[in-house]
C-alpha positions in Angstrom: 89.7 131.4 97.4 90.4 129.3 100.7 91.4 131.2 103.5 95.0 130.8 104.5 96.9 131.6 107.7 100.5 132.1 108.7 100.2 130.7 112.4 99.8 126.9 111.4 101.5 124.8 114.0 101.1 121.0 113.5 99.2 119.2 116.3 101.2 117.8 119.2 99.9 114.6 120.1 102.9 113.3 122.0 105.9 111.2 121.2 104.7 109.3 117.9 108.2 108.2 116.9 107.2 104.4 117.3 104.1 104.9 115.2 106.3 106.8 112.4 108.9 104.3 112.2 106.3 101.5 111.8 104.7 103.6 109.0 108.4 103.7 107.3 108.6 100.1 107.6 105.2 99.5 105.9 106.1 102.0 103.5 109.4 100.1 102.3 107.4 96.7 102.0 104.7 98.9 99.6 107.8 100.3 97.6 109.1 96.7 97.1 105.7 95.6 96.2 104.9 98.2 93.6 108.1 97.9 92.3 107.6 94.3 91.5 104.1 95.3 89.8 106.0 98.0 87.9 108.5 95.3 86.3 105.6 92.5 85.8 102.7 94.5 84.6 102.7 96.0 81.0 101.2 95.7 77.7 103.8 93.3 76.4 103.3 89.7 77.6 106.9 89.7 79.1 107.1 87.7 82.2 109.2 89.1 84.9 109.3 85.7 86.8 110.7 83.6 83.7 113.3 86.5 83.2 114.4 86.3 87.0 114.2 82.4 86.7 116.6 82.8 83.7 119.1 85.1 85.7 119.3 82.8 88.5 119.8 79.9 86.4 122.5 81.6 84.9 120.9 81.8 81.4 120.8 84.7 79.1 117.8 86.6 78.6 115.9 86.5 75.1 116.4 89.6 73.2 112.9 90.7 73.7 112.8 90.1 77.3 116.0 91.9 78.0 114.5 95.0 75.6 111.2 95.0 77.8 112.6 94.2 81.1 116.0 96.1 81.2 115.5 98.9 78.7 111.7 100.0 79.0 110.2 98.8 82.5 113.2 99.4 84.7 114.1 102.6 83.8 110.6 103.6 83.8 110.1 102.0 87.2 113.5 103.9 88.8 112.1 107.1 87.1 108.6 106.9 88.6 110.3 106.1 92.1 112.4 109.1 91.9 109.8 111.5 90.7 107.2 110.3 93.2 109.6 110.7 95.9 110.6 113.9 94.6 107.2 115.6 94.4 105.9 114.2 97.5 109.0 115.4 99.6 109.1 118.7 97.9 105.4 119.1 99.3 106.3 118.2 102.8 109.2 120.6 102.8 107.3 123.5 101.6 104.3 122.8 104.1 106.9 122.9 106.8 108.5 126.0 105.6 105.2 128.0 105.1 103.8 126.5 108.1 100.5 125.5 105.9 99.5 122.1 105.1 98.0 123.5 101.6 101.5 124.4 100.3 102.9 122.6 97.2 105.1 123.1 94.3 102.1 123.2 92.0 99.5 125.2 94.1 102.0 128.0 94.5 103.4 128.2 91.0 106.8 126.6 91.3 105.7 123.6 88.9 104.7 126.4 86.5 107.9 127.8 86.6 109.4 124.5 85.9 107.2 123.9 83.1 108.0 127.0 81.4 111.6 126.1 81.6 111.1 123.0 80.1 108.9 124.5 77.4 111.6 127.1 76.5 113.8 124.1 76.1 111.5 122.1 73.9 110.9 125.1 71.3 114.0 127.3 71.7 116.7 124.7 72.7 117.6 123.6 69.1 118.4 127.5 68.3 120.8 128.0 71.1 124.5 127.8 70.4 125.3 125.6 73.2 122.1 122.9 72.8 124.6 120.4 71.1 127.0 120.5 74.0 124.2 119.9 76.6 122.4 117.2 74.8 119.9 115.6 77.2 120.8 117.8 80.1 119.4 120.7 78.2 115.7 119.9 79.2 116.2 119.2 82.9 118.8 122.4 83.3 116.0 124.7 81.9 113.4 123.2 83.9 115.6 123.3 87.2 116.2 127.0 86.2 112.6 127.9 86.0 111.4 126.2 89.1 114.4 127.9 91.2 113.6 131.3 89.8 109.6 130.9 90.4 110.6 129.7 94.1 112.9 132.5 94.8 110.3 135.1 93.3 107.6 133.8 95.2 109.4 133.5 98.6 110.7 137.2 98.1 107.4 138.6 97.3 105.5 136.7 100.2 108.3 137.5 102.7 108.5 141.0 104.5 110.3 141.5 107.8 111.2 137.9 108.3 107.5 136.7 108.1 106.0 134.9 105.5 102.4 135.7 104.1 101.0 132.5 102.8 98.0 134.3 101.4 100.4 136.5 99.5 102.3 133.5 98.5 99.3 131.8 97.2 97.8 134.8 95.2 101.4 135.2 93.9 101.6 131.8 92.7 98.2 132.1 90.9 99.6 135.4 89.2 103.0 133.8 87.9 101.1 130.7 86.9 99.1 132.9 84.7 102.0 134.8 83.5 104.0 131.8 82.5 100.8 130.2 80.8 100.8 133.3 78.7 104.4 132.9 77.7 103.9 129.5 77.1 101.0 130.1 74.9 103.3 132.4 72.9 106.3 129.6 72.6 103.3 127.2 71.4 102.3 129.5 68.8 105.8 129.6 67.5 106.4 125.9 67.7 105.9 123.6 64.6 103.6 120.7 64.4 106.3 118.2 66.1 107.2 120.6 69.0 103.5 121.2 69.7 102.7 117.5 69.7 105.8 116.9 72.1 104.4 119.8 74.5 101.0 118.5 74.7 101.7 114.8 75.6 104.7 116.2 77.8 102.2 118.5 79.6 100.0 115.9 80.5 102.3 113.6 82.4 103.8 110.4 81.3 106.7 108.1 82.4 106.8 106.7 79.0 109.7 108.6 77.6 111.8 107.3 80.7 115.5 105.8 79.6 118.9 105.4 81.2 120.3 108.6 79.9 117.5 110.6 81.5 117.8 108.8 84.6 121.5 109.3 84.7 121.0 113.2 84.8 118.0 113.3 87.0 119.0 110.7 89.6 122.0 112.6 91.3 120.0 115.7 91.4 116.8 114.3 93.1 119.2 112.2 95.4 121.1 115.1 96.6 117.9 117.2 97.1 116.1 114.0 99.2 119.6 113.6 101.2 119.7 117.5 101.8 116.2 117.4 103.1 116.9 114.8 106.0 118.9 117.5 107.5 116.7 120.1 107.4 113.7 118.3 109.6 115.0 119.5 113.0 115.1 123.2 111.7 111.7 122.7 110.1 110.5 121.3 113.3 111.8 124.2 115.6 110.4 126.7 112.8 106.9 125.3 113.4 106.8 127.1 116.7 107.6 130.3 115.0 111.1 131.7 113.6 111.7 134.0 116.7 111.6 130.6 118.7 113.6 128.7 116.1 116.3 131.3 116.6 116.2 131.1 120.3 116.7 127.3 119.8 119.9 127.9 117.8 118.6 127.2 114.5 119.8 129.2 111.5 116.4 130.2 110.0 118.0 131.7 106.9 119.9 128.5 105.9 117.1 126.3 106.5 114.9 128.6 104.1 117.5 128.8 101.7 118.3 124.9 101.4 114.8 124.1 101.4 114.1 126.4 98.4 117.2 125.1 96.8 116.0 121.2 97.6 112.4 121.9 96.3 113.6 123.8 93.0 116.1 121.0 92.4 113.9 118.2 92.9 110.8 119.7 91.2 112.6 121.1 88.4 114.1 117.7 87.1 110.9 115.9 88.0 108.7 118.0 85.7 111.6 117.9 83.0 111.7 114.1 82.8 108.1 113.6 83.5 105.9 116.4 82.6 102.9 117.8 84.7 101.9 115.5 87.5 99.9 117.3 90.1 98.4 116.6 93.8 101.1 114.3 94.7 102.8 117.0 96.5 99.9 118.2 98.5 98.1 115.1 99.1 100.7 112.5 100.2 102.4 114.8 103.1 99.0 115.8 104.3 97.8 112.0 104.6 101.1 111.1 106.4 100.8 114.2 108.9 97.7 112.6 109.9 98.6 109.1 110.3 102.0 109.6 111.9 102.4 113.1 113.0 104.2 116.2 112.0 107.9 115.6 112.9 109.8 116.4 109.7 112.4 113.7 110.7 109.8 111.0 109.6 107.7 113.2 107.6 110.2 113.9 104.7 111.3 110.2 104.5 107.9 109.0 104.6 106.6 111.2 102.2 109.1 110.4 99.8 108.4 106.5 100.3 104.8 106.9 99.8 105.0 109.3 96.9 107.0 106.8 95.1 104.5 104.0 95.8 101.5 106.5 94.6 103.5 107.4 91.5 104.5 103.9 90.4 100.9 102.4 91.2 99.4 105.2 89.0 101.6 104.2 86.2 100.7 100.7 86.4 97.3 101.8 86.1 98.1 103.9 83.1 99.5 101.4 81.3 96.8 98.7 81.8 93.5 100.6 81.9 93.2 100.9 78.0 96.1 98.9 77.0 97.8 98.4 74.7 97.3 102.4 74.6 98.3 104.4 77.4 96.8 106.8 79.7 98.8 110.0 80.7 99.6 109.7 84.4 98.8 113.3 85.1 95.1 112.3 84.4 95.4 109.3 87.1 96.7 111.4 89.6 94.2 114.1 88.9 91.4 111.6 89.4 92.7 110.5 92.6 94.1 113.6 94.3 91.4 115.7 93.1 88.8 114.5 95.7 91.5 114.1 98.3 92.3 117.7 98.0 88.6 118.9 98.1 88.2 116.9 101.4 91.4 118.6 102.8 90.0 122.1 102.0 86.6 121.2 103.7 88.6 119.7 106.9 90.3 123.1 107.0 87.3 124.9 107.0 85.6 122.3 109.6 83.0 121.4 107.1 84.0 117.5 107.7 85.6 116.0 110.8 87.2 112.9 109.4 
């Protein structure tokens, strides 16, 4: 177990606003680039450029191009951008809240809570009397409830007398993850073959099921969470100096905590619901950006969202083409990349490496 402390304070290297703004500009260009790649690359030989040329010329797309570009690749691209932004910004928010660069929705069990809620919807949803009324909203709602419940439970366990113990949070997250895995195992035992197959592929993470209906449900929740997160930046910056210092600076610490928890639960919940289990994005992206452009949350949260979107869409492109025409689960790609980076973060925290 890696030793965790509660006195993590970001390094203050002077005003790095200009550098952070340059990083934001570069990331915006990267988002544009990976978006083009997300539309242009795939198993089908449909050309993005011929489709754009046809639209510019006022011509209609062929039925095949319309299906591939507008009903498969475009919703998949937008879903990837949303999910990547949600996971990375959630990691940045939790790291600021707990003042520890190792905090992450997956590490502390929030993703496990969201996964358990989603599995309940897959296995038990059809038997619920209101399932037909909720329709496609059932899965995101259950996942959101699971993430929110896990977050509140972990926060309550780890907080005593206004102080949050990161070590307790991590241990409680491990225990909660184990408990939800046990309940998930019970539900899998109850599931039929189709439900088990759905859960297996969903649990490895993928954007292959993205469509306009799911996007319409998830987008308002994620965009609300991302928008609210921008208003928490000053409060999280003040809390980096300690909760008492933040209160003396006029920050409503409890409001910041509650809004942060709500944003993380909302963003993580719907992300897990529509994409399955995708790890390491929430912990690696904010940490790398903190090293590059500084700890100021006014820039860190936004840049994390942009870089997270780039990482996930890029991983999705790789997943689509690496064994085409078959498709590799995107969670495998992020784990292959994120695992070594996370190990480097741990070694750096222990002073084993200097870079």
